[in-house]
N, C-alpha and C positions, 0 to 999 in steps of 0.2 A: 573641139572633140566631136567626132562624127559617129554615127551608128554603123558599126562594122565597115569602116572605111568608105562610107558613102557620103552624101551631103551632110552638112552641119545642121542637125535637127533641133538644136538647143533653142529654148525660148525662156523668157523670164516673166513670171507672174508675181507681182507685188513683192519683189525682192528675193524670190526663190527661183533659182535656175533649174529648169527641168531638162533632162537629156533629150526629150522629144515632147511634142504637144499632146500626146494621147493620154488622157486621164480617164478614170472610171467615175461614173455618176453614183452618188450616194443612194443607197437603197436597192441597187441592182447588182452589187458585187459582194454583198455580205461583209465579212471582216477579212476578206481576201484569202484566208486559208482554204475556203471552199473551192478556190480555183487553182490551188498550188500544183495539183497533178495534171492540170489541163493546159496551162500556159506558163511561160517563164515570167514570173511577176517582176523580176528585176529589169525587164525590158520596157516596162511601162514608164510613162513620164511622171505620173503620180497616181496614187490610190486614194479615193475618198471613201471612208467606211460608212456603214449604215448609220442613219441618224441616231444621235445619242441624247438621252435625257438623264436627269439626276438619279432618278429611281427607275427600276425595271418597269417596262410598259408592255402590257399584253396585246395592245392594239385592238382593232375592231373584230367582231365576230365574223365567221365565214357565212356565206361566200364573200370573198373580198378581192378576187381578181376575175375579170371577164375579158375575153378577147373581143376586139371590135375590128371594123374595117381598117386595115393598115395601122393597127395599133392595139392598145389594151387600156382598160380602166383598172386602177387599183385603189382599194380603200383599206390598205394594210393597217393604217392608224399608227404608223411610226413605232411598231413593235421593236423593242430592243432590250438588251441585257442590263442597261443601267451603267452608270459611271464606275462603280466599284468593281463589278464583274469585268467590265471592259478593260480596265487598267490591270487587273490581276490575271485574267484568263485570255484575253484577246491580244493585248498589246505586246506581250512577250514574243509572239510569232512575228508580228509586224516589225518589230525592232530588228529582226534578223535580215530584213530586206534592205537593199540599197536605194530602193524607190522611195521618194518622199511621201509621207503619210499625212493626209488631212483628215481631221475629225469633224464631221458634220454635227452640229448641235442644235437643239431646239428647246424652248420652254414655253410655259403658259403665262409667264409674267416676266418683266424686266429683271426682277430679282433672281429668278431661276436661271436666266441666260447669264447673268453676271456671275453667279456662284459656279456654274458649270465651266464657263470660260476661264475663270480664275483658277479653278482646280486643275485645268489642263495646261495652263500657261507655262508651268515649269516641269511638266511631265516629260520625261526623256522619251525620245522616239517619235515625237510629233513635230512635223515641219510647220503646220499651220492649222487654222481653224476655219471651217466653212459654216456660216450661220444661215440656218433656214428661217426666214422671217415670214413664211407662209402659214404660220401657226396662229391659232386664236388667242387673243389677249383676254384672259378671263376677267381681268380688272377693268376692261373697257367694253364689256358687253359681248365679248366673243368675236369682235372684229379682228381679222388677221392683221398682224403688225405690218405685213408687206403691202397692203392695199392702200395705206394712208401715208403720205409723204412724211408727216411729222412723227407718226408712230414709228415708222421705219428709222427715221433719224435718231429718235430717242433711244431705241434699243441698241442700235449700232454704236452710238456715242457712249452709252453706258458700258458696253463691252470694251470699246477702245480704251477707255480710261482705266480699265482693270488689267489689260494684258499688253504685252510687248510683242507677242507672236504675230506673224503675218495673218491678216484678217480678210477672208473672202466672204462675200455676202451673196446668197442665192436669191434672185429676184422672182417674184410671182408674175405670171403673164395676165392674171385675172384683174387687170387694172385698166383705167382709161388711157393713161399715158405713162408707159414704163420709163421713159426718159426722165420724167419728173422725179420718180422714186429713185432712179439711179443717181441723179445729181445730188439729192439729199443724203443718200447713203455715202457717196463720195465725200461730201462735206462733213459727215460724221466721223470720217477717218478710216473708211474701208481701204484696203490695199489693192483689192481686185474685186471683180463682180463675176458671178456665174449666172447665166440665164439661157433658157427659161426653165422654171419649175413646171409641173404639169398644169394642164387646163382642166377646169372642172367640167365633168360631163356625167351622163347617166344612160342606162340601157334598161328597157322594159321587156319583160317576158310576156308576150301577148297571150299565152295560154293561161298564166296565173294572174296576169295584169298587175304584177308586182315587179319591183326592181330586181334585177339580177344580182345586185349587191345588197348585202344586209344593211349597209350604211346609206343606201339609196343613191348617193352620188359618189363619184371617185375622181381620181386624177387621170386624165388622158395623156398617154405618152406614145412614142413610136413614130414611124415615118409620117403619119397623118399630120403631125404638128410641126414638121420640119420647116415648111415655108413660113409659118408664123414665127418660129424661133429665129430663123435667118433674118427676117425683116426686123425683128426687135433688136437683135444683136447689131445689125447695121445702124439702126437708129441710135442705140446707146453709145456705140463707139464714137459717133460724131458729137456726143454730148459730154462725155467724161474724158479725163486724161489718164485714169488708171487702167490697167489691163482688163480685158473682158474675155471670159471663157465661154465658148458657145456650147449649148446643150439643147437637145431636142430632136429626136428622130434621126440621129446620125447612125447610119447602117453600113456605109461604105467609105472608102478613101475619098471618093468623089464628093460625098456629102461633107466630109470633114474639110476638104479643100475649099468648098464654097464658103464655109464659115471663116476660114483663115483669110481668104481673099476679101471677105466682107469686113475684116478687121479684127477678128478674134485672135488672141495671142496663143490660145490653146483650145482644146475641145474635150468634152466628156462624152463617153459612150455609156448609154443606159439600157434601154429596153432590148437592144440588139444582143446583150449578154445572155438573155434568156433564150434566144433563138440559136445563137452560135457562140459558145463561150470563148472561141478563138477570135472573135470579131476585132478586139482591140489590136491584136498582133497583125491581123489582116489589113487593118486600116493603116497601121504604122508602116507596113511594107509597101502598101499602095501609095502613101505619101512620098516615101523615099523613091519609089519607081518614077513617079510623076516628076519629081525634082531632077532626077537623072535625065529623063527624056527631054525635059525643057532646058537642060544645061544650067540649072539654078543650083548654086553651091551652098546657099544658106537659106534655111526656112524663113528667116525674117525678111528675106527679099520678096516674098509673095504676100506677107501679111499686110492687109489694108490696101491692096492694089486694085480694088474694084473701081471700074471706070463707068460713070453714069452715061 
């Protein structure tokens, strides 16, 4: 199956076949209905909705977004409607789409992750679950699950034992060796990995001498982090056998192709959605054009073709 009679753009991530490799990154695409009048959502490879918690979360106080050189810092605080409202009010629209839907989840304890994942395991209209392990473990002094290999293993293992749905785990770049975390998460039963999440940063207002974010620090995203994300994806691809999804600063088809050539099976578009809501479709068209120009009939023929 090809996209409009062009090259075969299909790719497989952890047992789910996507019509193309262009996915949306959690937290940058809302619950998808916000974009329904702007792009054809059924053309996307997959949609990952805003991070979801058991109960509604208000997030951090404003200001919580600030533009930086070649990117932005956000300290939204994972604001979301909570599980019950998501299932009752957001999921019905998502179920009308042919595009696979992944629900990004997070918790402050292993028990919260388990309960949330179990609740979504049999919910109709969900193709898979993406686990955000960049969250603080309140039972371990606030250290993020994703920065410690054993903590990452334990939370993913706990979720894996509860669910049968495809499990994608989103890795934090705020670590010494991301390949070590990736290997432990794979061992815990993840079906695929997405990386990278945002890098921790801050901005100071020199007039007030205070942070421009109420939370002081925030997550850096956008084109400024692309070289770091690309390097980490390349390293992780060599370490694990499960599919890797590249995330971080992807603004153009050329950016996406770099990640695919480095070995990513698919990519996620995040910050670019704030600049141009049509970016995902532009990237999809650009990938297709590249394959046609290079006389490559299948997307999979370029994945992992990086030559040192």
